[in-house]
LUMSEZA-12298 format. One line per 5 residues: their letters; for each residue x, y, z of C-alpha. Coordinates in steps of 0.2 Angstrom, whole numbers. Last residue first. Example, Ala and Ser with C-alpha at 12.3 -4.5 7.8 and 13.67 -1.06 7.14 Angstrom:
sa> 68/-5/36 | 62/-22/39
END
This chain:
xxxxx> 27/63/52 | 15/73/41 | 7/88/48 | -9/94/39 | -17/111/40
xxxxx> -34/118/39 | -39/136/34 | -55/147/33 | -57/164/26 | -74/172/22
xxxxx> -74/188/12 | -88/201/11 | -92/212/-5 | -111/209/-2 | -114/198/14
xxxxx> -108/180/14 | -120/167/20 | -111/151/25 | -121/134/24 | -123/122/38
xxxxx> -142/119/36 | -148/125/19 | -159/141/21 | -150/151/7 | -149/136/-4
xxxxx> -168/135/-5 | -174/117/-5 | -179/103/-16 | -190/91/-7 | -186/78/6
xxxxx> -170/71/13 | -159/85/21 | -146/90/9 | -127/87/12 | -119/98/25
xxxxx> -108/114/26 | -91/120/32 | -83/102/31 | -66/96/36 | -63/79/27
xxxxx> -53/64/33 | -54/52/18 | -47/34/22 | -38/23/10 | -34/5/6
xxxxx> -52/0/0 | -61/-13/9 | -75/-13/-4 | -91/-13/6 | -93/6/6
xxxxx> -78/16/0 | -70/26/14 | -76/41/23 | -74/51/38 | -82/69/40
xxxxx> -77/83/52 | -90/97/54 | -89/114/61 | -73/119/51 | -61/132/57
xxxxx> -54/120/70 | -47/108/57 | -29/104/62 | -25/88/54 | -12/76/61
xxxxx> -4/62/50 | 6/48/56 | 22/38/53 | 32/27/65 | 20/13/62
xxxxx> 15/-2/72 | 6/8/86 | -5/16/72 | -9/34/68 | -21/46/61
xxxxx> -22/61/71 | -37/73/73 | -36/91/78 | -47/105/84 | -63/95/85
xxxxx> -79/102/92 | -92/88/88 | -105/84/75 | -95/71/66 | -101/66/49
xxxxx> -98/48/46 | -99/42/27 | -107/27/20 | -118/13/27 | -104/0/27
xxxxx> -92/13/34 | -91/7/52 | -89/-11/45 | -72/-6/37 | -65/-4/55
xxxxx> -53/10/59 | -53/12/78 | -60/29/84 | -51/32/100 | -56/47/112
xxxxx> -63/35/126 | -63/17/120 | -68/8/104 | -79/23/100 | -98/21/100
xxxxx> -108/32/88 | -123/42/94 | -136/49/83 | -140/67/76 | -155/73/68
xxxxx> -159/83/52 | -161/67/42 | -146/69/31 | -144/64/13 | -131/51/8
xxxxx> -140/43/-7 | -147/26/-9 | -159/28/5 | -156/24/24 | -155/42/28
xxxxx> -139/49/37 | -139/54/55 | -126/67/59 | -113/60/72 | -112/63/90
xxxxx> -99/54/100 | -100/40/113 | -88/41/121 | -81/58/126 | -70/66/114
xxxxx> -53/73/119 | -49/91/113 | -40/86/103 | -44/69/94 | -38/52/91
xxxxx> -40/41/75 | -34/24/75 | -25/12/63 | -21/-7/64 | -38/-10/55
xxxxx> -32/-4/39 | -17/-16/38 | 1/-15/45 | 15/-4/38 | 13/-1/19
xxxxx> 20/17/21 | 4/22/29 | -9/8/29 | -20/17/25 | -16/29/10
xxxxx> -25/46/13 | -39/54/4 | -42/73/5 | -60/79/4 | -59/98/9
xxxxx> -76/106/11 | -85/123/6 | -103/127/7 | -111/143/-1 | -124/156/1
xxxxx> -121/173/-7 | -129/189/-1 | -135/202/-14 | -130/220/-18 | -112/224/-21
xxxxx> -109/207/-28 | -91/200/-28 | -94/188/-13 | -77/183/-8 | -71/165/-3
xxxxx> -54/164/4 | -47/146/7 | -31/142/16 | -22/125/15 | -7/123/27
xxxxx> 5/109/24 | 16/105/39 | 32/95/39 | 43/110/38 | 33/124/31
xxxxx> 23/121/15 | 10/134/10 | -5/130/-1 | -16/145/-5 | -34/143/-12
xxxxx> -44/157/-18 | -62/157/-23 | -69/173/-31 | -88/175/-33 | -102/183/-43
xxxxx> -117/172/-40 | -130/163/-51 | -124/145/-47 | -129/133/-61 | -129/144/-76
xxxxx> -117/157/-68 | -104/143/-67 | -103/141/-85 | -103/159/-90 | -89/163/-77
xxxxx> -87/165/-59 | -69/166/-52 | -56/153/-48 | -40/156/-40 | -24/147/-35
xxxxx> -9/152/-24 | 6/140/-23 | 19/139/-9 | 36/132/-4 | 47/135/-19
xxxxx> 37/150/-25 | 21/151/-35 | 8/165/-39 | -9/167/-47 | -11/149/-54
xxxxx> -28/150/-62 | -40/136/-57 | -46/124/-70 | -63/118/-67 | -70/101/-62
xxxxx> -67/101/-43 | -75/118/-42 | -92/112/-49 | -102/107/-34 | -101/92/-22
xxxxx> -114/82/-31 | -121/89/-47 | -130/106/-49 | -147/111/-55 | -155/128/-53
xxxxx> -173/133/-48 | -179/150/-46 | -190/154/-31 | -178/167/-24 | -164/154/-25
xxxxx> -169/136/-28 | -160/119/-27 | -158/104/-38 | -149/88/-40 | -166/79/-37
xxxxx> -163/83/-18 | -145/89/-18 | -129/78/-16 | -114/81/-5 | -106/98/-1
xxxxx> -111/113/-11 | -101/128/-18 | -88/121/-18 | -80/104/-13 | -62/104/-16
xxxxx> -56/87/-22 | -42/77/-13 | -38/61/-23 | -51/56/-36 | -54/40/-45
xxxxx> -61/30/-30 | -60/11/-29 | -54/3/-46 | -52/21/-51 | -35/22/-42
xxxxx> -34/40/-36 | -17/37/-28 | -22/41/-10 | -10/54/-2 | 4/49/11
xxxxx> 16/45/-3 | 32/35/1 | 51/38/1 | 55/38/20 | 65/54/19
xxxxx> 56/62/4 | 39/59/11 | 28/63/-4 | 11/72/-3 | 4/69/-21
xxxxx> -10/75/-32 | -18/89/-22 | -33/97/-31 | -33/115/-37 | -48/109/-46
xxxxx> -39/106/-62 | -22/115/-59 | -16/99/-51 | -6/100/-36 | 10/91/-31
xxxxx> 19/92/-14 | 36/86/-11 | 40/84/8 | 55/84/20 | 69/94/13
xxxxx> 56/107/5 | 44/106/-9 | 31/114/-20 | 26/106/-37 | 12/112/-49
x> 6/99/-62
END
C-alpha cells in the first residue's frame, strides 16, 4: 500500500490496479472513500481500461479477429509499477505483457499520477500507443465510490449533486437496455431532476442500474444541507459522467465516474475500433486526461 499525505488528507493507493483505497480527512477523522465491503460492492475505485462496461458475449473484434475480455477490462486486476513517489505524489505505470496481449493485442503504456495539493487530489492518466504502425482503440474510466452519508451525517436521501455549468431540467442520459446487463441502446432519454441543476439522491433512481449523463459537465459536487463536508469533482476532460450505486440494496455509497468511453450497444459482437465513445490513438501518440477531487 502506498501512502501520500499532507496536513489535511491521507491517501492510500493499492499497487494492484493503482486503485485508491483510502481518502482520510485528518481534521475530522473520517474516510470519504467507500470501504469495499463485499456485502455490497467489493471494490473501491477501480481504473477501467481498455474497455468500459460489458462487451456483447464478452468479446470484440479487431481486423476480423475475435478476442475476449471481461467487464471493465484488465487494468484493475494487474499490479502497476510504482515509478516514483514523494510525500504528496505517486506515479504508477502498466505496460503490455504476454497476458494483456492475449486479450488486447496492442503495445501500450498506461501511466497514472496521483498528486495531492491542499484539499485537492488530482488524478492524471497518460495512455501511449507504443506501436510505430497501427492505431490503438481504448476506453478509460474512473470508478471511485464515496461513502454516503459523509462522516455519518444524515442519510443517503439527504444528499444532492449539483453541476457546473448548471444543467437544465430534464437532463439527457444514455438509454440502457432492459436486459440483465447494462448495454446501451444507442439512444438517449430524458431524466427529471428534483429541481433545476439539482440531482437528489434517491435509491429508486438506481433500481434499473447506472445513469450515464450525456451532458457537458465541468464539475459535480456531492453535498447535503445537513453536512459541513462535501466532495467536488472536476471532470471536464471526460465526455460522460456516470452515477451508480448497487441496485435494490440501499447501499451506503455512491460512485461518481468520469468516463471516456461507453459500454457496448446491445446486439452482436462489434469491432473495438468502431465502438461509440472510444479514443483512437495514432502510432506513437499519447492521450492525456485528468480529473480532480476536492474534499471539504
